[in-house]
N, C-alpha and C positions, 0 to 999 in steps of 0.2 A: 316802174311805180308813178304816185299821187303827180296829178296835172293839176293839184289846186292845193289851198294851204289850208288846213281844219285847225277845229280849237277840237283840242286834244286835256281829258284827261288820265293821266298816268294814280292806280291809284298802286300806293304801294307803305309797307306797314306791318297796321291790324295786328287782330290780339295774339296771333300764332305765337307760337316756339321758335318760329323764322324770320319774326319781326327786324332783327339785325339786317340778314343776308337780306334778305326783301327790301326795305330803305337801300342798300345799296343799290341793290339792281332796278329800283326804280329813280333814281339819282341819275345816273347813266342813259336810262331813257331819254329821262329827260331835256337831260344835256343834249343828248345826239335828236328829239324830233326838234329843239331850236334852233339847233344849230342849220335843220334844214327850214327853214321858218315857218314853222307850226307855231300855235299859237299852244303854249303848256300850261296845265294848272296843274295843281299837286294834291294829291287826297290820299288820305291818310283815316280809313274805314276804322282803328282801333276802339269805336264803338260805334251803335247801331243809329242812330243819331246823324251819322255821314251824310248828308247834301249835293249832288252834281253842281258844279260851278253851271248856271247859267249859256245857253247856247254851247254845251258840251256835244259835238258830232261823233264822237270815238271815246272811247273808255279804252286807255292802252291797260293791262291784268300785271300788275309787277311782284304780285300778291304770291306767298310762300306757305304751304302746311296748310293748316284748319282754319276753314270760314272760304280761304283765296283760292285754294285748289279742289274741295269738296265737294263743289256745285251748288252752296249757297249763298255766294255773291254774283253769279253765275243768272241762278233762278229771279235776283232782284233784278238784276241788270233785263231781264227778258221783261220782265215786268213793264220795267219804265219804257222798253222799246229801244233803246240807244245799244248801238250797236260793240263789238266788244273784241277784245282781242283772243283770240284761244279757243281750246274745246266748249263744246259747248254747257248745260248742268247735269245731264244724263254721263256722258264720257267724264267729266272730273269726277263725278262721283264714283264712278266704279274704277278709275285709272288713280283715285287718292286711297284708295281702301283693299290694298295689297289682296285678301279671301278673296273679293268677289274677280281684282285683275285675274289673280291662279283660276280660275274659274273657271273665267274667259279665255286664258289660253290654251286653258286643258280641252276646251268645248270646240276651240276654232284650229288646235292639233300644232300649238304653239309651241316647240321645246320649254322647258321649265323644271325646274328644278323639283324634286320631291317636295313634297309639305304634309304637316297635319298643325292642324287652328287649336288653341288651347284659350279656353273662357275661362280657368278658372284661378287665382293664383297659387293654388297652393297646388298645381296638377302635380303629377306623377310623372314619370322618365316614358315619352312614349314605347310604348313595345312596340320591340322588334328590331329598334334603332343603335345605332352605332355611335359613339362621339367620336370625331366634335360635329355642331347643330349650330346656325345660325338661330338668335330668336331676337324678331321681332316686334315694337308695337306696327297691329292693322294699318292704322289709320295716321299715321307721320310723315314727313317727309327728311330730305337731307339727311339717310342714317339716324335720325335723333333714335336713339333710346336703340338703337342696337348692338345685341349683348356674342359673343364669343363663347360658347362652352366645349370646353377639351377634354371635361370628363363630368361622371354625372357628379359628381362632389359640389358640382360650381353649376349645376341644375336650381338649385330654391333661392339661390341668392341672383342670376340670373335672368327669374324669372318676376323678382322683386322688384328689381332695378326698369325690364323693359314697363311691367307692372306700370310704374309710374306714368307712362306716359299714354297709355290705352287700357280696355279690359278688353280684348279683345287681342291676342299675340298669333303670329306666324310662327312656327319650326319651321328651319328648309335644313333640305343635307348640304353638306361645309361643300360647295362646288368648286376642285380646284382648276385653274388656269388663269388664262391671261384676260382682265379685266377690259370689257370695251365700250364706251357709251354713241348713240349715234341720232343725229340730229335728224328730224323731218320738217321738210318746212314746203309748203303750198304743190306739195305730192310728191316732191324728189327726196329723195334720204340723199343726206351730205354726205361727205366724209366721215370717215369714221377715225374715231380720236381710239389712242390706248391708255389706259389708266397707269403708270408703273408705280405702286405706291413703296417708298423710302424704307417703310417697316410700320411692319403691323397691317390691321383692318385699311379699307377703305372707309374710315366713317368719318363723322362730324368732323370730327378734331382733323382729321385729313386735310379734306376736302376744304377747309376752310384758314389754315397755317400755312403760310406762303412754304416754298420749298419743300415740301413734305409728299407731294407727288411728282412725281413728271408727269407732261399730256402728248404724246406722239400724232399729233393730227399732220395728213393720213398716216394712218397707222400699217404699218409693214407687214401689210399680207398677201399672203398669194393669190389670184384672182377666184379663186376654186371654192376658200372660204369664206373673201372678204365675200361672194356673189350670196353663199347662205348667210351670211351675217348679216347682210342688208335685207335679207328674201324674212328672216324675225322681224329684225325688227321695223318690220311694214307689217309684217300680219299682225302683232302681236298690238298695233296700232288704229291697226283695223278691226280689231277685236274689242279694244273698248269704248269702237264709235267715236277714235278723234277726228281731227278737221283742221285745216290748218298747219296747226306746228306743233311738234312738242321734240322729247327724247328718250330713247328707248337705255337701258339700260344690260348689261349682258354680261356673262363671264363664257369665254370661249374653252374646252374643252382640250387635253393635248393632242386627240385626234382632229381636232378643228371643229369637233359639234358646236354650237352657240347656244345657251342655255340662258332663255330672257330674263332677268331678275325684276322690274317693273318698270312702266310707263310712266315720266313725267311732263304732268301736261303742262304745267307753267314750271317751264326749266329756269335757273337761274339764270339772270340777263346782266351780271358784272361785264366789263369789257374782259376781261381774262376768265370769265364762266366757259362752257363746255358746249354750250349751242354760238355764243361768238365767236370761239373759234373753229370750229368748223366751218362755218358761215366764210369766215375770211378764207379757209384752204380752198371755200368754193371761187372764191373770189367776190364775194360780196360784206364790204368794210358792215362796219360796227353800225353806223347811219344806214347805209341801205339796208342793213335787218332790221331794227327797228322800226324803219319803214315799211317795208315790204308787210311785216306782221300789221299796219296799220291799215296797207293798204286793201290785206286778205278779210278783214274785218269790216273794212267799208265799204267793198264790195254787196258785202247783205242786207245794204241799207233798203229798204225799197217802203211801200205801201202799210206794213205795220209798225215802221223806226220811224219813231220821230227824235229831234232832235231837243235839248232842255231845254232848250229857248220855248220851246211849242208846249211843252208839255206841267210847268211851272217848276217848280225848285226842288223837283228832285222826288227822295226818298221821304214820305211819312214823317 
């Protein structure tokens, strides 16, 4: 862990549809880092005029959704030369775009669900497909806008609803199996979590409704299946160019085959989120996890990285 106290700015909130969850993540992180003795500022980049507090050594990104996870804020921080937590601009951009991620998965041999891309709100039912299918906005997180289409008659309505969130949609086969999520931290794969939804889909409502899902960590897998899951998660994270930490969501078919759905480059950081839960199973407290994430960013400081105190006021 860190051998010195730092000035850390936690960025949370922002302009995305996941603003409220991000604020909860940020509040938890800020409290944890203060408990470790660090000087912590909290910054909500709800508009483009934000400025880093003077003296910032590291930025902790607790942002979710557009702007925070799509590479935009990462590119701005690269320009400022301040180390920040999580993936770089390109990996963030690819990880946030489900279509780009799919292309990387396929190229890297990562097992993933069959898919097609829809770029018109009046698109017809995909030729050669049978329901049910899942429709997702290509560039949203937390399953926002996700639609389950159980019949061809539901197709138009599902497209219209998903189209509210993005002008490019991903249509996937509905994979039957057990929902899993795998955290990665500092090159290590954390214990696998299984998500058991009490009813319906694992969508935005289910994720953030207390009691709507049960989480088992470590998940009850035989070692052979667990190793396949870990391999798929690591390979998917590598395929998008991920670094430091992230979370990979999968479904495991009844025959034990893992199917990667997506990579989350800035996963939820509320104390009860999946990544902190997996870290606890590996022996890391929430405070340990937050400080480890800062340390991974702090290691990247160098000649090209300046603190905000040496570069003026931050964003112009």
